[in-house]
N, C-alpha and C positions, 0 to 999 in steps of 0.2 A: 503495500500501499504506499501510495505517495504522499506524504504529508507535508512536503513543501509547498504544495498549491492550495486552492481552495479548500475549507472546511469539508469533510467527507459527506456524503448523504447516508444518514443513518436510517436503516429499515428495522421497523419491528413486527415480530409476528409471535402470537403466545406460545408457549411454551408446550412441546409435546414430549411423550414418552421416547420418542427417538432421539431426543436432544441429552437425554440423561449422561451418555459418555462425555458430551461436550463439558458439563457441568463438572463431573467427577475429577477430569483434566485441569479444568479453571480453578477450581476450589483446592486444589492441591500443589497448584503453582507456587514458585518459591516467593513470589511477590504477595500472593493472597493468602498463603497458609497463617501468616500471623494474625490475621483477622477474622478467617474461618475456622481457624482451630485445626484445618488439615485432617486427614483420615479420611475421607469423603471416599464412599464406595458406591456402586451401583444401587446396593438395597437402602443404603441411608438417604440417598438423595430421590429413589422412588418413594421411601416412606414420608420424606420431607414435602416433595412436591407433588406426589400422586393424586392428593385430594384436588389440586389446583388444575392440573390435566383433565382430571374428571370431571371439572366445572363446579365442584360442591366446595371449593375453600372462599375465603374473603380475600385472599391475597391474590395479586394478579401479576404473575411473571411473564416476561417477554424474552426472546432470545433478540440480540442485536445482532445486525449483519450490515457489512459494508460490502457493495459489488459483489453479492451474493456469500462471502464468506464469514460465517458466524465468528463473531469476535468477542462476545460477552452477554451478559444476562442484565435485565433492568425489572424492577418489581415495585409495587406500590400497594398500598392499603389504605382503607379508611379508618380513622381512630374510633369512630363510633360503633364500627365493629368489633372492636377489638377494647372492652371497658376497662379491663386490668392496665394495659398500655396505657390508655387515655389518661387514667389516674396517674400512673407512673411517671409519664411524661407532664403531667399537669397541664392537659388541653383542655380547654373550656369549650370549643366548638366542635361536636363528634363530626363536622364536616370538614375536618382538617386532615389533610392527606400525609402519608410520610412515603419517602421512597429512599432508594438504594440502587447503585449500579456496579458492575463488575465489568471490567475490562480484561477478558481471561487469558486471551494469546499475549504470550511472553514478550514475544517481538514488538507489541504494541504498549506494553505496560510503561506508565511514566513518560509518555510520548505526547503529553498534553492534549489529549483527547476526551479527558473526563468532563471538561466544562462544556465543550459541544455536544458530547452525549447527553448531558443532562438538561441542558436547553431545549434539545429536541424532545426528549423522553417527556418532560414536562408540559410542552406547547400542545404535543400530537396525542399524549394517552392521558396523563393523570389532570390538566386541566381542561381536559376534552369533557370530562365529567362537570356538568352545569353546577353542582352542588358544592365543588372545591374551590375554595379562596384562597386557599395557605397550605403550602407544604412545608413540614417540620421534619428534618432529619435529625440523626444521632450518632455521626460517625465516633469511635473511640477517641479520648483526648488526646493519646499518644500517635494517634493515625494522622500526623501533619501533612503527609501527601493527599489523603483524601478532604481533610479539611481545607487545603488550598485550593482544591479543585471545585469544591461547593462555592467558596468565597469567589473564584473567577466565574462561577454560573451566575452570582447574585444574591448567594445566600449570606446573612449575617449571623452573627452569635447572639444567641436567645439565653441560654443560661446553660450552666454546668449541673450535672447531677452526678451523686457518687455512686449510683448502682442501676443496674439495669434489669437486676433480678438473676442474673445470670454472673454476678462477680466482675462486672466491667463497669468502668465508669462510663457517662454520656455527656458528649460537646453538641448540646442541640443547638442548631441553626434553621433559619426561618426565611423563607420568599414567598411573599405574596403575589396573586395573579396579577395585578397591576404593575409589579416589578420585573415580570419575565423579559427578559429580552436584555435587561442590565448586565452588563459583565464586568465583574471586578470592580475596583476602587474607581472613584473618580481619577481623571487625568493628573490632578495636581495632588493627590494624597499617596503618602508613602503607606506599603502594603508589606504583608509579612508572608514569608514561603520558607517552607523546610528546604535547607541546604542540600546540595548534592555532594557526593562524597568527594570529589575531585575539586570542591570550594573551600574545603577546610582551611586551606591556606590563607583564605581572604581572611579569617579571624585573627591571625597574627597581624597584619597592617591595620584592621580595624583597631584592635587593641592597643596598639602602639600608639596610635593617634589619639584616644581617647586617655590613655595614661600621661599624655604630656599634661593634661589637667593637674595631676597629682603634682609633677615636677614645681608647676607655679605656685602650688600651696606648700612647697619646702619636702616634699616627699620624694625623693630620687630614688626610683628602683633601679638597680644594677645587677644586671642578670650574672654577672661574672662572680658575686659574692656566694650564689648556688646553683651552679648551671644545672644538677639533675633536677632541682625545683622546676624550673621555668620549661626544660625539655619534658617534664612529666606532664605540665599543664597544658603543651602544646598539643602532647599525645592526646590528651583527655579529650581535646576539641576536636583531633581528627576521628578519635572513635565516636564521639557523637555525632558528627556528620554522616560518619558509615552507616549509623543505627538509625536514623532517621531523627536525632534527639538536637540536633542544631536547628535555631531559627534564625533567617536573614530578615533584617528590615531592610526594603528597597525603596528606592527612591522612585519617581514615576517613570524615568527612565530606564529602570531596571538594574540600576548599579547599586550593591550593596552599602549601606551606611550605618549599619550596626548588627548586633548579633547576641543571641543568648543560647549558652551551651547548657546541657541539661544531662543529670547523669543520678546516681545512685549514692547514697551515702548511709550506712546502717541500715539498711533497706528500706529507705523512703527516698522519694525525689530529691533532688539536689541542684540547684542554681549554681552551676559551676562558674560561670561568668557571664556579666553582663556588658557590654560596650557598644558605645554609641560614638560616632565620629565628632569631634568638637563642633564642625560647622553645622551639625544637626543636631545639636542639643536644644533643650528647651523647646521641643515640639511635641512632646508626648510620646517619642518613640521608644524610650525606656519604659516609660509605663505602659505601653502595649506590648512590650516583649515580656515584662513581667506579668501581667495579666495572663497572656498565653501560658507561662510557664505554672501560673496557679491552676488554671483550667486543667493542664495537663495533670496536676497532682492531684486532681479533685477525688478520684479513686481511692489512693493511700490515706488521704486525708491530711496530708501534711507537705509543707516544701521548705527547705533548709537552704541557708547561705551563709557565708562569712563576710565580714567586711570590716571598714574602720568604724570606731564609734565617734570619733572626734571631728569628721567633716560634714559640713551640712547638707551635702547633695549625697552622702551615702546613709547613714542610720535615719536621719528624718524621713529621707526620701521612703526606704522601705517602711518606717512606721507609717506614714501615710496609706501604704497599699497593704495595712494591716498585719505586718510581721512584729514580732515581739523580741527582746533579748531575751536569750536564754543563757542561764548560768553554765559555765564550763561543766561545772559536776554534774549537771543535768542531761549532758549531751552524751551519745552514745560514743564508744571506744574509735570508730573511724572519723568521726568529725573532731575529736579531740586530737587525734594524729593530725588531721589538717590543720588545726590550729597551730599545732606546736612547729608543724613545717612551715606554716606562712609567717610565723613570729621568728624563725631563723632566717628566711630569706627576705623579706619586706622589712621597709622601715616601720617607725612607729610601733613596734610590736606590743608593746603595752595597749596599745588602742584596738587591737584586733577582737572580734567579737562574733559569737555565733547568733544567729535570728532565724525566727521559723513563723512560718505562716499557717495557721490551723484553720480548715475549711469548716465553715457554719455546720450545725448538724441537721438544721432543717433545710428541706429542698428547696424552699422559697426563696432564699437567700443564695447569694452568688459572689465571688470574688469581685473586687472592686476592679473597675476598668472596663 
């Protein structure tokens, strides 16, 4: 398929039993396994989709094709037909829809097809039902690739919920009928997207630019003081990019102007680094990156970071985002080790602190931003 020309013409037809081999292969593909759970078989697919094929289910699955080639699946439902899901998602209008799509073919995954596919499916299938005025979807908070595709299709963040009934968090996004056709952010707006593995090197340049602010504040960061510390830091960013846990903030022309790197510490999400180019500071970019990190961490329930306590753009900024300072004695062993390493390698070691954001327990609340 030539992706360099006009957008492909997507075709939709109802799922048939003869399509089950497609679903087995697609659900077990490397790019889909983290979100499908893997292990799909002909029997499990037939059990899940058999009622829909027989015409007795409330979910409507479709095979997506381009030029006669089946490339994936799209499906939708009406929340009013699933009262438990309606309550879980906190949906007031029963005529709200939900949809999701899967580009199953490995050679077409992560090639920018998702937004166009979503737009076509909504226009021709979902919103073709006159009852439906709103569509709400719920990718996993850690699925940055899916979130970016929905954003490009016009969906916007609605709220994060900690539980979908299957042990996963929910990053709810909404698109209204009248908004259909709006793709991505306005032309003058910074947007977030997941970094590609090969873009990890960009983080170093972004961080060097941001850290010049510390130099002006009298905190001179000298890498020769502890080279292994800084090498380990950069390797963490590379690993985050490879695993889809690095977010880039991009200018309207696509140039990255900031990043957030996420990892785990003591079994909970950890904001390893947040950096924004000096020329792009004070525009809400850092806040947007932190808010996305908070949504990412909604299922575990907490997000950790370390920072300097005495600088006005560090601890006070995070406090406004809902973080609180945590005594070192209350931190886990991995976080205490991070603090110790930072105090050896960084200036003003006496001011290094740990902070934690804890998610509200009620689903009606959401992280700020």
